[in-house]
VOGU-3710 file (C-alpha; in Angstrom, 3 decimals, decimal comma):
1> methtnrlrt> -15,631/-6,942/20,787  -15,328/-3,023/21,340  -16,760/-0,910/18,469  -16,876/2,772/17,604  -18,836/4,934/15,476  -17,525/7,679/13,245  -20,608/8,421/11,136  -20,426/10,603/8,028  -23,012/12,807/7,315  -25,645/12,140/5,043
11> vtavryvtpl> -27,213/14,779/2,462  -29,460/14,472/-0,310  -28,757/15,564/-3,826  -31,184/18,189/-4,926  -29,243/19,484/-8,304  -26,744/17,801/-10,549  -24,597/20,533/-11,793  -21,925/18,692/-14,216  -19,898/15,579/-14,570  -16,225/15,766/-14,087
21> rsggsvpgvv> -14,528/14,110/-17,016  -10,985/14,348/-15,620  -11,063/10,850/-14,517  -12,098/7,624/-15,411  -14,999/7,507/-12,720  -16,624/10,486/-14,110  -17,604/11,980/-10,657  -20,099/14,765/-10,837  -20,764/18,211/-8,996  -23,871/18,058/-7,013
31> eaddlgtyvv> -25,739/20,595/-4,649  -27,532/18,939/-1,718  -30,203/19,925/0,586  -27,718/21,261/3,094  -26,977/24,090/0,469  -23,806/22,306/0,225  -21,685/21,753/-2,883  -20,021/18,161/-3,346  -18,014/16,526/-5,823  -19,697/13,034/-5,949
41> kftgsaqgrk> -18,310/9,787/-6,817  -20,501/6,975/-7,718  -21,498/3,704/-7,055  -22,136/2,650/-10,578  -18,741/3,662/-11,893  -16,367/1,500/-13,662  -14,026/1,300/-10,276  -17,105/0,410/-8,163  -17,855/0,282/-4,869  -14,519/-0,569/-3,407
51> alvaevvvge> -13,110/2,800/-4,815  -15,523/4,498/-2,148  -14,583/2,271/0,758  -10,962/3,292/0,009  -12,108/6,928/-0,250  -13,894/6,588/3,380  -11,029/4,697/4,986  -7,792/6,496/3,716  -9,502/9,986/3,568  -10,721/9,628/7,138
61> larhlglrvp> -7,518/8,003/8,325  -5,594/10,966/6,812  -7,858/13,380/8,827  -7,332/11,486/11,938  -3,487/12,093/11,343  -3,876/15,836/11,009  -3,705/16,025/7,100  -6,225/18,086/5,412  -9,108/16,431/3,482  -12,205/17,958/2,426
71> elvlvnfdps> -15,208/16,488/4,265  -16,623/13,707/3,123  -20,283/13,207/3,356  -22,933/10,315/2,147  -25,263/11,510/-0,740  -28,346/9,942/-1,383  -28,864/10,341/-5,067  -32,151/9,993/-7,161  -31,116/10,068/-10,616  -34,295/12,068/-11,587
81> vaagepheev> -32,377/15,251/-10,201  -30,039/14,952/-13,403  -32,812/14,703/-16,191  -31,256/17,150/-18,222  -27,901/15,819/-18,592  -27,557/15,267/-21,941  -24,902/12,452/-22,410  -26,214/8,952/-22,332  -23,161/7,641/-20,770  -23,464/9,763/-17,995
91> qdllhasagl> -27,371/9,168/-17,543  -26,208/5,363/-17,737  -23,791/5,840/-14,771  -26,330/8,205/-12,886  -29,215/5,493/-13,060  -26,827/2,730/-11,854  -26,001/4,802/-8,885  -29,374/5,629/-7,517  -28,955/5,469/-3,559  -26,119/6,184/-1,367
101> nlgmdhlpga> -22,920/7,465/-2,711  -20,050/9,180/-1,597  -19,424/13,197/-1,695  -16,442/15,402/-1,135  -17,027/18,987/-0,297  -16,162/20,926/-3,216  -13,294/23,731/-2,432  -14,276/26,808/-4,446  -11,288/28,094/-6,535  -8,888/25,418/-5,415
111> adftprtpga> -6,270/24,505/-7,916  -4,492/21,293/-8,706  -0,873/21,034/-7,094  1,429/20,139/-9,661  4,900/19,565/-8,278  8,372/20,028/-10,074  7,194/22,681/-12,358  8,378/26,488/-12,849  6,075/28,618/-10,239  4,699/25,608/-8,398
121> peadpvesar> 4,490/26,489/-4,488  6,897/24,609/-2,411  5,542/21,868/-0,342  6,411/21,915/3,352  9,232/18,977/3,903  7,645/17,639/7,043  4,151/17,679/5,911  5,449/15,890/2,584  6,808/13,413/4,526  3,536/12,717/6,536
131> ilwldaftan> 1,620/12,455/2,969  4,257/9,815/1,793  4,134/7,764/5,009  0,338/7,750/4,609  0,588/6,765/0,862  3,042/4,026/1,573  0,996/2,786/4,368  -2,292/2,465/2,535  -0,422/1,437/-0,637  -1,642/4,518/-2,650
141> vdrtvhssnl> -0,678/4,136/-6,310  -2,486/7,502/-7,870  -0,517/10,469/-6,024  2,164/10,866/-8,958  4,294/13,586/-10,524  1,421/13,250/-13,431  -1,464/13,282/-11,371  -0,609/14,281/-7,858  -4,265/14,213/-6,613  -3,298/17,265/-4,253
151> mtwpasgpqk> -5,077/20,596/-4,180  -3,795/24,227/-2,956  -6,812/26,040/-1,293  -7,408/28,800/-0,701  -6,106/30,405/-4,018  -5,657/34,003/-2,949  -5,866/36,091/0,168  -3,184/36,685/2,676  -3,158/32,695/3,848  -0,591/30,839/2,292
161> pllwlidhga> -2,430/28,014/0,048  -2,534/24,609/1,844  -2,160/21,337/0,253  -5,399/19,144/0,450  -5,486/15,384/-0,195  -8,289/13,985/-2,654  -8,843/10,869/-4,628  -7,847/7,960/-2,673  -9,925/5,375/-4,626  -6,820/3,457/-5,818
171> slvfhhrwes> -5,577/2,887/-2,281  -5,946/-0,461/-0,306  -5,211/-2,436/-3,451  -5,029/-5,577/-1,092  -8,853/-5,565/-0,890  -9,225/-6,370/-4,318  -8,076/-9,981/-3,698  -8,743/-10,910/-0,164  -7,716/-14,346/-0,624  -4,193/-13,007/-1,091
181> aadavgkayd> -4,375/-10,059/1,193  -1,830/-11,451/3,701  1,008/-11,407/1,117  0,540/-7,538/0,741  0,776/-6,906/4,504  4,498/-6,245/4,654  4,687/-5,155/0,922  7,282/-2,450/-0,206  5,909/0,884/-1,470  7,313/2,152/-4,705
191> frfhalgspg> 7,373/5,631/-4,331  9,868/6,384/-7,353  7,250/8,514/-9,054  5,591/9,940/-5,912  4,282/13,676/-6,208  6,308/14,498/-3,141  9,198/11,798/-2,969  11,943/14,803/-3,211  15,165/13,967/-1,357  15,846/14,823/2,201
201> ldmaaadael> 12,557/13,785/3,581  12,685/12,492/7,128  10,601/9,266/6,942  11,929/8,113/10,111  10,402/11,038/11,927  7,048/10,647/10,147  6,799/7,068/11,068  7,840/7,810/14,654  5,072/10,381/14,668  2,185/8,628/12,928
211> ahrvtprllr> 2,612/4,946/13,168  1,663/4,550/16,864  -1,371/6,508/16,378  -2,869/3,902/14,048  -4,424/1,772/16,479  -7,197/-1,221/16,222  -9,239/1,301/18,128  -8,775/4,122/15,551  -9,162/1,616/12,707  -12,528/0,284/13,916
221> rivaavpdaw> -13,686/3,999/14,421  -12,868/4,685/10,881  -14,368/1,376/9,087  -17,799/2,122/11,056  -18,276/5,186/8,610  -18,518/2,595/5,718  -22,033/1,695/4,960  -23,104/-1,973/4,966  -24,185/-1,686/1,620  -20,808/-1,316/0,278
231> ladepgfatp> -19,129/-4,100/2,164  -22,363/-6,766/1,702  -21,747/-10,021/-0,378  -18,186/-9,596/-0,318  -17,022/-13,208/-1,330  -15,406/-15,299/1,750  -17,355/-13,021/4,319  -20,638/-13,724/5,968  -21,341/-9,957/7,405  -20,424/-6,528/6,634
241> eevreayvah> -18,575/-6,796/9,868  -16,266/-9,475/9,192  -15,326/-7,318/6,247  -14,826/-4,533/8,490  -12,681/-6,562/10,972  -10,555/-7,819/8,131  -9,643/-4,123/7,091  -8,705/-3,591/10,920  -6,509/-6,470/10,830  -4,617/-5,832/7,802
251> lasrvrmsdr> -3,817/-2,110/8,474  -3,076/-3,079/12,121  -0,559/-5,505/10,945  0,951/-3,312/8,469  1,611/-0,494/10,425  3,748/-2,837/12,948  5,924/-3,768/9,845  6,657/-0,284/8,601  10,501/-1,083/8,670  9,500/-3,105/5,554
261> wlpqvas> 7,514/-0,611/3,701  9,049/2,871/4,816  10,262/4,575/1,921  13,824/5,038/2,018  14,355/8,599/0,707  17,924/9,527/-0,316  19,304/12,745/1,492
//
């Protein structure tokens, strides 16, 4: 079997800056030994390691399809770097997350993209169709008008702010029940509350542009970036490599069935 590597960089946390309480997983801003600052999602969070798997798979897939995602890195985290964190529940999370976690490059000054509100920037319809296609393909249930998980950056300067995709941990819902994952391969996508699901998007064009690029070769390259530790001890699988192949098989089958799940946006 042909395999491919798409390794994420690994950094080590040297300073825990602050928790972010905007989401249930309580990610944290961390400074690392490469002088970078990252928003880190922790393995000890309520969402667990599968949310991190989804972040890697969907985030790297988006990047390979030409969409903007802040760089993802693996973060070695020692809870001792956060000894000064005063909140007991955050300390519990951090102590449960010793070892390898997932970081996303922090975009300084980035702003939440809030669609359909006065003064919000207009999203490019071609890019909107591509993002909606990605979300439908990966069954992302968390890019809504209430929480778009889109950022605009840079926030100032001569360049027009660009959309950046974040927070894909709620995608790939099939991997929470592998025993019934086959039933979800062709499942339709409910886009009624999608942040970018406006009338007139050319979803057929997005499908024609993107679907043929999602090959088993690309998928194997992407899932190779997921650490073995996040795939180990999965019921029904003997090795992490078997789990990786299950992701490849599911997503390769789903992309061939886009006629079943492609959003039919009214003109």
